[in-house]
GUDO-326978 format. One record per residue (C-alpha): residue in three letters; z, y, x; residue number from 1. Coordinates in steps of 0.001 Angstrom, whole numbers, padded with zeros to 6 digits. Example, Ala and Ser with C-alpha at 12.3 -4.5 7.8 and 13.67 -1.06 7.14 Angstrom:
<sites>
SITE:type:w:v:u:seq
SITE:ala:007800:-004500:012300:1
SITE:ser:007140:-001060:013670:2
</sites>
This chain:
<sites>
SITE:type:w:v:u:seq
SITE:met:-184047:-025871:021440:1
SITE:arg:-182655:-025418:024924:2
SITE:pro:-185426:-024573:027404:3
SITE:pro:-186292:-027364:029864:4
SITE:ile:-185332:-026919:033519:5
SITE:pro:-188340:-026097:035706:6
SITE:glu:-189338:-028896:038086:7
SITE:asn:-189078:-026575:041085:8
SITE:asn:-185910:-024901:039848:9
SITE:glu:-183870:-025155:043071:10
SITE:ala:-186649:-023644:045159:11
SITE:arg:-187247:-021062:042430:12
SITE:leu:-183570:-020072:042385:13
SITE:glu:-183593:-019794:046180:14
SITE:ala:-186602:-017492:045973:15
SITE:leu:-184887:-015386:043304:16
SITE:ala:-181734:-015084:045414:17
SITE:ser:-183790:-013916:048408:18
SITE:tyr:-184628:-010682:046567:19
SITE:gly:-180953:-009759:046121:20
SITE:ile:-181652:-008334:042675:21
SITE:leu:-179106:-010181:040535:22
SITE:asp:-176031:-008227:039395:23
SITE:thr:-177285:-004954:040861:24
SITE:pro:-176682:-001640:039044:25
SITE:val:-179070:000021:036611:26
SITE:glu:-181910:001790:038437:27
SITE:ala:-184401:004363:037219:28
SITE:asp:-187286:002604:038999:29
SITE:phe:-186908:-000391:036684:30
SITE:asp:-185977:001607:033580:31
SITE:glu:-189299:003418:033802:32
SITE:phe:-191152:000113:033403:33
SITE:thr:-189210:-000982:030309:34
SITE:ala:-189582:002456:028713:35
SITE:leu:-193323:002425:029363:36
SITE:ala:-193691:-001161:028104:37
SITE:ala:-191932:-000349:024821:38
SITE:arg:-194086:002746:024313:39
SITE:val:-197391:001006:025148:40
SITE:cys:-196637:-001987:022924:41
SITE:gly:-194876:-000028:020179:42
SITE:thr:-191829:-002340:020156:43
SITE:pro:-188142:-001477:019703:44
SITE:val:-187082:-003846:022492:45
SITE:ser:-188260:-004094:026100:46
SITE:val:-186439:-005962:028872:47
SITE:ile:-186796:-006953:032525:48
SITE:thr:-185224:-010401:032727:49
SITE:phe:-184407:-012680:035652:50
SITE:ile:-183689:-016348:034924:51
SITE:asp:-180642:-017561:036872:52
SITE:arg:-179211:-021086:036886:53
SITE:asp:-177143:-020792:033688:54
SITE:arg:-178011:-017360:032319:55
SITE:gln:-180708:-014803:031850:56
SITE:trp:-179743:-011512:033464:57
SITE:phe:-181215:-008185:032377:58
SITE:lys:-182052:-005667:035073:59
SITE:ser:-183280:-003085:032560:60
SITE:glu:-183011:-002944:028766:61
SITE:val:-184498:-000827:026006:62
SITE:gly:-183215:-001413:022464:63
SITE:gln:-180301:-003646:023486:64
SITE:lys:-177274:-003646:025792:65
SITE:glu:-176539:-007287:026463:66
SITE:gly:-176325:-007371:030256:67
SITE:glu:-176844:-011122:030250:68
SITE:thr:-177062:-014006:027776:69
SITE:pro:-176934:-017820:028071:70
SITE:leu:-180115:-019775:028609:71
SITE:glu:-179657:-021632:025317:72
SITE:thr:-181016:-018662:023341:73
SITE:ser:-183429:-017376:025971:74
SITE:phe:-187090:-016807:025110:75
SITE:cys:-187815:-015867:028725:76
SITE:ala:-186545:-019223:030021:77
SITE:his:-189323:-020814:027953:78
SITE:ala:-191824:-018202:029081:79
SITE:ile:-191451:-018970:032800:80
SITE:leu:-192579:-022549:032093:81
SITE:glu:-196049:-021280:031202:82
SITE:asp:-198813:-022145:033667:83
SITE:gly:-200377:-018716:033388:84
SITE:asp:-198950:-015213:033667:85
SITE:phe:-198257:-014475:030008:86
SITE:cys:-196330:-015894:027055:87
SITE:leu:-197014:-014749:023490:88
SITE:val:-194996:-015715:020405:89
SITE:pro:-196512:-013911:017364:90
SITE:asp:-193942:-015348:014921:91
SITE:ala:-190881:-017188:016265:92
SITE:arg:-190208:-018796:012861:93
SITE:arg:-193507:-020657:013188:94
SITE:asp:-192853:-021814:016774:95
SITE:pro:-190947:-025142:017063:96
SITE:arg:-189266:-023977:020276:97
SITE:phe:-187368:-021238:018425:98
SITE:leu:-186835:-022480:014862:99
SITE:asp:-183118:-023147:015410:100
SITE:asn:-182558:-020225:017791:101
SITE:pro:-179640:-018055:016564:102
SITE:leu:-181575:-014935:017522:103
SITE:val:-184344:-015994:015126:104
SITE:met:-182097:-017299:012333:105
SITE:ser:-179979:-014127:012153:106
SITE:asp:-180807:-011249:009804:107
SITE:pro:-182795:-009395:010881:108
SITE:gly:-183983:-012084:013233:109
SITE:leu:-186189:-011771:016256:110
SITE:arg:-189757:-012649:015223:111
SITE:phe:-192157:-011355:017873:112
SITE:tyr:-191999:-011914:021649:113
SITE:ala:-194430:-011226:024462:114
SITE:gly:-193592:-011649:028139:115
SITE:ala:-195549:-011012:031332:116
SITE:ile:-194202:-013409:033944:117
SITE:leu:-192757:-012004:037166:118
SITE:arg:-194351:-014475:039570:119
SITE:asp:-193972:-013939:043314:120
SITE:ala:-196525:-014612:046057:121
SITE:gln:-195284:-018189:046440:122
SITE:gly:-195884:-018851:042760:123
SITE:phe:-192233:-018906:041670:124
SITE:ala:-191539:-017504:038192:125
SITE:leu:-188530:-015231:038674:126
SITE:gly:-188350:-013842:035135:127
SITE:thr:-190344:-011639:032808:128
SITE:leu:-191142:-008141:031666:129
SITE:cys:-190991:-008704:027930:130
SITE:val:-191177:-006841:024625:131
SITE:ala:-189785:-007973:021257:132
SITE:asp:-189769:-006968:017605:133
SITE:met:-188061:-008003:014368:134
SITE:lys:-191360:-008559:012583:135
SITE:pro:-194367:-010748:013348:136
SITE:arg:-197229:-009048:015094:137
SITE:met:-199940:-009340:017766:138
SITE:leu:-200858:-007373:020870:139
SITE:gln:-204201:-005839:021637:140
SITE:asp:-205922:-006767:024884:141
SITE:phe:-205101:-003469:026598:142
SITE:gln:-201410:-003959:025775:143
SITE:arg:-201377:-007440:027302:144
SITE:gln:-203187:-006152:030355:145
SITE:ala:-200727:-003261:030677:146
SITE:leu:-197765:-005676:030638:147
SITE:arg:-199446:-007871:033250:148
SITE:leu:-200095:-004883:035545:149
SITE:met:-196526:-003632:035159:150
SITE:ala:-195169:-007121:035913:151
SITE:lys:-197246:-007245:039113:152
SITE:asn:-195919:-003838:040119:153
SITE:ile:-192334:-004954:039517:154
SITE:val:-192866:-007990:041787:155
SITE:gln:-194454:-005764:044428:156
SITE:met:-191459:-003452:044249:157
SITE:leu:-189120:-006424:044696:158
SITE:glu:-191141:-007592:047697:159
SITE:ile:-191131:-004137:049295:160
SITE:arg:-187370:-003936:048854:161
SITE:arg:-186896:-007388:050362:162
SITE:gln:-189043:-006522:053349:163
SITE:ala:-187148:-003262:053789:164
SITE:glu:-183875:-005207:053854:165
SITE:gln:-185352:-007635:056385:166
SITE:phe:-186387:-004690:058551:167
SITE:arg:-182858:-003296:058266:168
SITE:gln:-181438:-006624:059381:169
SITE:ile:-183860:-006732:062313:170
SITE:ser:-182858:-003173:063190:171
SITE:arg:-179174:-004085:063072:172
SITE:lys:-179845:-007121:065270:173
SITE:leu:-181797:-005040:067781:174
SITE:asn:-179024:-002449:067854:175
SITE:ala:-176476:-005219:068399:176
SITE:glu:-178547:-006586:071281:177
SITE:leu:-178880:-003101:072748:178
SITE:asn:-175134:-002589:072510:179
SITE:leu:-174612:-006001:074122:180
SITE:arg:-176796:-005002:077047:181
SITE:lys:-174851:-001776:077401:182
SITE:glu:-171641:-003773:077348:183
SITE:ile:-173004:-006139:079999:184
SITE:leu:-173750:-003162:082233:185
SITE:gly:-170197:-001984:081649:186
SITE:ile:-168854:-005406:082571:187
SITE:val:-170882:-005411:085789:188
SITE:ser:-169549:-001974:086673:189
SITE:his:-165970:-002914:085790:190
SITE:asp:-165691:-006444:087165:191
SITE:leu:-167591:-005818:090399:192
SITE:arg:-165313:-002900:091184:193
SITE:ala:-162300:-005099:091902:194
SITE:pro:-163989:-007556:094332:195
SITE:leu:-165812:-004713:096069:196
SITE:ala:-162508:-002933:096501:197
SITE:ala:-161029:-006125:097966:198
SITE:ile:-163917:-006388:100441:199
SITE:gln:-163421:-002752:101437:200
SITE:leu:-159723:-003406:101943:201
SITE:val:-160432:-006442:104144:202
SITE:asn:-162861:-004334:106148:203
SITE:his:-160232:-001607:106511:204
SITE:val:-157592:-004060:107729:205
SITE:ala:-160049:-005726:110114:206
SITE:ala:-161152:-002358:111519:207
SITE:arg:-157532:-001359:112014:208
SITE:glu:-156776:-004547:113932:209
SITE:val:-159901:-004150:116080:210
SITE:gly:-158805:-000615:116912:211
SITE:arg:-155513:-001914:118252:212
SITE:asp:-157458:-003795:120907:213
SITE:arg:-155577:-007041:120435:214
SITE:thr:-156087:-010357:118748:215
SITE:pro:-154936:-010148:115124:216
SITE:pro:-152161:-012539:114089:217
SITE:lys:-153427:-015896:112842:218
SITE:glu:-151554:-015482:109552:219
SITE:leu:-153304:-012164:108889:220
SITE:leu:-156715:-013659:109652:221
SITE:glu:-156010:-016540:107285:222
SITE:asp:-155021:-014066:104579:223
SITE:leu:-158213:-012067:105115:224
SITE:val:-160387:-015188:104960:225
SITE:glu:-158640:-016379:101795:226
SITE:val:-159080:-013007:100108:227
SITE:leu:-162774:-012962:101047:228
SITE:glu:-163279:-016498:099750:229
SITE:asp:-161553:-015693:096452:230
SITE:thr:-163458:-012437:096121:231
SITE:met:-166835:-014012:096789:232
SITE:gly:-165979:-016711:094264:233
SITE:asp:-165220:-014060:091669:234
SITE:met:-168521:-012312:092349:235
SITE:his:-170539:-015507:092098:236
SITE:arg:-168723:-016403:088889:237
SITE:leu:-169433:-012965:087420:238
SITE:ile:-173133:-013173:088230:239
SITE:gly:-173285:-016577:086579:240
SITE:asp:-171405:-015284:083557:241
SITE:leu:-173843:-012467:082831:242
SITE:ser:-176590:-014813:081631:243
SITE:asp:-174186:-016784:079428:244
SITE:tyr:-172594:-013626:078068:245
SITE:ser:-175915:-012023:077143:246
SITE:met:-177083:-015138:075266:247
SITE:ser:-173880:-015557:073297:248
SITE:glu:-173985:-014071:069788:249
SITE:cys:-170315:-013161:069808:250
SITE:gly:-169944:-012445:073503:251
SITE:thr:-167726:-015479:074160:252
SITE:leu:-167833:-016685:077754:253
SITE:pro:-168233:-020454:078324:254
SITE:met:-165086:-022419:079113:255
SITE:gln:-164416:-025581:081141:256
SITE:phe:-161140:-027034:079918:257
SITE:ala:-159037:-029390:082037:258
SITE:asp:-155362:-030084:082744:259
SITE:cys:-153870:-027404:084966:260
SITE:arg:-150538:-026236:086337:261
SITE:pro:-149506:-022789:085097:262
SITE:gly:-147484:-022215:088256:263
SITE:ala:-150517:-022801:090433:264
SITE:val:-152505:-020298:088395:265
SITE:val:-150010:-017433:088830:266
SITE:glu:-149560:-018242:092525:267
SITE:gly:-153340:-018043:092968:268
SITE:val:-153419:-014653:091267:269
SITE:gln:-150634:-013419:093535:270
SITE:arg:-152542:-014511:096647:271
SITE:arg:-155678:-012798:095421:272
SITE:phe:-153918:-009430:094940:273
SITE:lys:-151512:-009672:097867:274
SITE:leu:-153396:-007351:100191:275
SITE:ala:-154233:-004865:097439:276
SITE:ser:-150604:-004613:096322:277
SITE:glu:-149377:-004206:099889:278
SITE:his:-151974:-001529:100553:279
SITE:leu:-150829:000407:097470:280
SITE:gly:-147175:-000049:098284:281
SITE:val:-146518:-001997:095087:282
SITE:ser:-144404:-005144:095045:283
SITE:leu:-146158:-008131:093415:284
SITE:val:-143657:-010839:092539:285
SITE:val:-144172:-014254:090949:286
SITE:glu:-141504:-015885:088808:287
SITE:asp:-142556:-019470:088255:288
SITE:ala:-140210:-021096:085760:289
SITE:thr:-142455:-024120:085167:290
SITE:asn:-140973:-026318:087953:291
SITE:gly:-144447:-027491:088844:292
SITE:ala:-145110:-028866:085367:293
SITE:ser:-148647:-029417:084112:294
SITE:gly:-149882:-030401:080657:295
SITE:leu:-151706:-027175:079813:296
SITE:lys:-155331:-027828:078919:297
SITE:ala:-157164:-024704:079958:298
SITE:asp:-159925:-023254:082078:299
SITE:ala:-157886:-022411:085164:300
SITE:gln:-160514:-020062:086586:301
SITE:arg:-160850:-018144:083327:302
SITE:leu:-157089:-017981:082955:303
SITE:ser:-156863:-016665:086509:304
SITE:gln:-159527:-014091:085618:305
SITE:ala:-157559:-012966:082565:306
SITE:leu:-154278:-012640:084465:307
SITE:gly:-156134:-010976:087338:308
SITE:asn:-157497:-008340:084968:309
SITE:leu:-153970:-007585:083792:310
SITE:val:-152612:-007428:087355:311
SITE:gly:-155546:-005236:088436:312
SITE:asn:-154852:-002798:085590:313
SITE:ala:-151157:-002799:086435:314
SITE:leu:-151965:-001893:090050:315
SITE:asn:-154110:001016:088837:316
SITE:tyr:-151235:002546:086886:317
SITE:thr:-148191:001651:088978:318
SITE:ala:-147130:004203:091549:319
SITE:lys:-146180:003445:095154:320
SITE:gly:-142782:001796:095290:321
SITE:gly:-143272:000213:091870:322
SITE:lys:-143125:-003451:090966:323
SITE:ile:-145348:-005934:089144:324
SITE:thr:-143872:-009234:088011:325
SITE:leu:-146124:-012165:087146:326
SITE:thr:-144217:-014820:085189:327
SITE:ala:-145024:-018300:083897:328
SITE:arg:-142749:-020198:081513:329
SITE:ile:-143134:-023454:079592:330
SITE:his:-141873:-023893:076052:331
SITE:pro:-141949:-027141:074022:332
SITE:asp:-145275:-026266:072418:333
SITE:ala:-146656:-023370:074464:334
SITE:val:-147012:-021775:077890:335
SITE:glu:-146082:-018126:078240:336
SITE:phe:-147420:-015731:080872:337
SITE:his:-146115:-012206:081451:338
SITE:val:-147545:-009395:083531:339
SITE:gln:-144858:-006724:083663:340
SITE:asp:-145140:-003461:085577:341
SITE:thr:-143036:-000392:086205:342
SITE:gly:-145984:001934:085807:343
SITE:cys:-146603:004971:083652:344
SITE:gly:-146731:003014:080391:345
SITE:ile:-148921:003542:077332:346
SITE:gln:-148449:006072:074567:347
SITE:pro:-147553:004439:071198:348
SITE:asp:-150635:005900:069501:349
SITE:asn:-152868:004203:072064:350
SITE:leu:-151395:000694:071955:351
SITE:gly:-153665:-000404:069133:352
SITE:arg:-156788:000928:070861:353
SITE:ile:-156509:-000312:074433:354
SITE:phe:-158576:-003441:073726:355
SITE:asp:-161519:-001413:072462:356
SITE:pro:-164173:-001552:075216:357
SITE:his:-165699:001735:074045:358
SITE:trp:-162470:003721:073929:359
SITE:thr:-161487:006038:076758:360
SITE:ser:-158033:007448:077244:361
SITE:gly:-157508:011019:078222:362
SITE:glu:-154397:009933:080085:363
SITE:phe:-156339:007380:082135:364
SITE:glu:-159674:009120:082501:365
SITE:gly:-162593:006738:082910:366
SITE:ser:-160708:003613:081804:367
SITE:arg:-162986:001729:079415:368
SITE:gly:-160755:-001278:078758:369
SITE:leu:-163533:-003814:079381:370
SITE:gly:-161226:-005954:081472:371
SITE:leu:-158768:-006122:078599:372
SITE:glu:-161549:-007003:076173:373
SITE:ile:-162655:-009839:078454:374
SITE:thr:-159060:-010975:078829:375
SITE:arg:-158595:-011048:075079:376
SITE:gly:-161785:-013092:074685:377
SITE:ile:-160576:-015623:077243:378
SITE:val:-157187:-015906:075553:379
SITE:tyr:-158726:-016331:072101:380
SITE:ser:-161041:-019033:073446:381
SITE:his:-157859:-020891:074409:382
SITE:lys:-156577:-020420:070837:383
SITE:gly:-153850:-018215:072266:384
SITE:thr:-152481:-014755:071619:385
SITE:leu:-152346:-011581:073682:386
SITE:ala:-149691:-008954:073030:387
SITE:val:-148511:-005802:074741:388
SITE:glu:-145284:-003831:074741:389
SITE:ser:-144953:-000517:076511:390
SITE:lys:-142736:002517:076911:391
SITE:pro:-144164:005706:078396:392
SITE:gly:-142616:006353:081793:393
SITE:glu:-141063:002864:082025:394
SITE:gly:-144004:000444:082155:395
SITE:ser:-145845:-002197:080197:396
SITE:thr:-145588:-005929:079575:397
SITE:phe:-148603:-008010:078604:398
SITE:thr:-147832:-011451:077181:399
SITE:ile:-150274:-014349:076956:400
SITE:leu:-149132:-017296:074856:401
SITE:leu:-151229:-020470:074999:402
SITE:pro:-150557:-023648:072988:403
SITE:ile:-149877:-026733:075091:404
SITE:ala:-152525:-028683:073190:405
SITE:thr:-155250:-026095:073733:406
SITE:glu:-158697:-027533:073174:407
SITE:glu:-162099:-025989:073502:408
SITE:ala:-162996:-024050:070359:409
SITE:ala:-165733:-025663:068322:410
</sites>
């Protein structure tokens, strides 16, 4: 007869799965138990069995090489229904549960079975350590006790292994958190550098004008105030981001999506880097091909941050007299942004590595690529793509493509 399904079977199966033992390779630690059980009990067959949903799976076998068998013929599936810790079948042909079992009816048929139940600390019967023979027989008390003790040791070994795996997972999580904190420190170092440089530049320009002993032009003062306002906004935003970034499992910064004009975004980036580009002698040009159109659902500040990172990198690697072009175009289903420079370019072997925050280039000593990593995260949060093309000695072009119907990722 087919063994009944245990009343707590779903919880029992969940407990069994938590040990991660099913379908694992043969191991000497378990084979030693089955070898010892067969020797102590004097039986030709000894098996460590785990009862899965539709099969019994053998972790270790002496006297057979089945691997697994269906529950329909399983003695162990009956054994785990016992209230105690042991199941004894002296003669299967006299037990109504096994009279029609093919294993019993065959010649020579299985006649004797004894199983010590592998019961965990929560009381779930996971399987058995069992012995079997082709002739009826009994076990002496010391043999039963030996099987019980070995079964307890097997469960203890499973528990130790599970705890070890839990400790490994905790260790991996702690290492991930440690790496995240290191990355946060890198972000602080990287992203504060640009606004601090802008403040230093404003101070330099202001000191120069004071030294001329005349009132600075109103237009220049307005530019300085605007740069300071933008820079302070960036710094406040960064400080606010650090808490969100550290609490996010995947490092994704929070987004506030709303309708925005792509042209306004690139013009804002140009204003922010105007003084820096002029100071470096690099031309920063905007090509707005959107005709003032809106319809892009995005976080305008984050998008400005992403484009600003690209422009800031371009300024770092574009020599005096060079040019950076910031472009915005609208397509039927997407908005395209380009940041193109006439800088030194990127070696082909390095193109696939520039987004790695932990990679440093010998060509650009000290460049960690954190800004690019942040930019990529912002673009991906908009369900967009970020691509780069570059030729050494000619320059690079970074392309951000965002779908018109961008919505906040779930």
